[in-house]
N, C-alpha and C positions, 0 to 999 in steps of 0.2 A: 755550714758551719765555718768554714775558710770564710765564704766570698762576704758572709756576717760582720767577724774580725775583721775583714779587712775594708771593710766602708766604714767601721766603725774605727779605725784606725787610721784613716783617711781623712775622719773628719774631726779627731783628736788632732791631729797635727794641726789643720786647718785653724780648727779652737785655740792652738798654741801661739801660733802668728798673729791670731786677733789680738790672744792678751799681752804678746809683747806690744804692738803699735797701742794697745790701748794703755799700756804702761807709761809709753811712750808721751802718748796724749796727756796722761793724767800730770808726769815730771815738766811737761814743756809749761802747760798751766799754771802747775804752782806755783813754778818760777815765772809766770808773768805775774801772778797774785803777788807774792812777795815783793818785787821789784817794783809795780803797782801801788802796794803799801808804802817803801821805803821814799819812794821818789813822789809821791800824788803831792799836788801843788793845790792847794782849797780854792784858786784862780781857774786850775787847767778842767771845763768841762770835759773833756776829751777822758783824758784819764781818771777822769772820776766817774766815766760810766764803761771804763775798761773792767775795773775792778769788778763790780756783782756780777758781769757777762763774765769775766772768768771763773770766777765760783763758784758758777750756777754751771758751765760746761763742764768744770772738775764734777761738780755734784753727779752730773750726769754721766761725764766719765766713769767717774767710780763706781756706779751702782752698774753699769755697764759691765765691766772689768769683773763684778763680782760673780752677775748671771753667766760670763764666760768659764768662769772657773767652778760654778755650780753645773753647768750642761756638763765640760769634762769631767765630772767626779762620778754624773749617771754615766756618761757614756760607760768611763772605765769600769763602774758597775756591771752596766748590759754587757761587757765582753769579757768579764771574769764570769757570770752567769753561761753565758753562750759556751766558755772555753772550756766550761766543767758539764755537758753534754749531758747530765744528768736532774737538771731542774727544769721543770713545765717554761717554756717556751714564755708564756705570760708574767713570769716577772722580769726577766728582760726584757718584756714588751712594757714594763710599768717604767722600767728605767727611760729605757728611749722616750717614752712621752717625756717622763720631765725633763729629761733633757729639751725637747719641742721646747714646752713652756719654756724652760729658763733660756733657751736664744730666742724667742717671741718676746718676752721680758726686755732682753737685752737691746733689741731694736726698736723700744717703745721709745 
């Protein structure tokens, strides 16, 4: 049980770091998008291409951020179930599987 809790804790920490980095990326892309909107000139083709690309990248990063948060929630639930010790393993296993699906979705 201690090993399982330790591993879950390690993964929660790694996911927290990933969430922080994705938050930074979201902030940077949002700023890029706002600057492109404010300063775009209709005759500048490069700037005209940047805005939709930044918006699309921000949408993808936002979706990944949400999936990372979902995964952390499932891992936290699994840790609480394992820590109790009197709940069948299959419930904690279901939470770990849900966390795995959330990570897979974040990587898409």
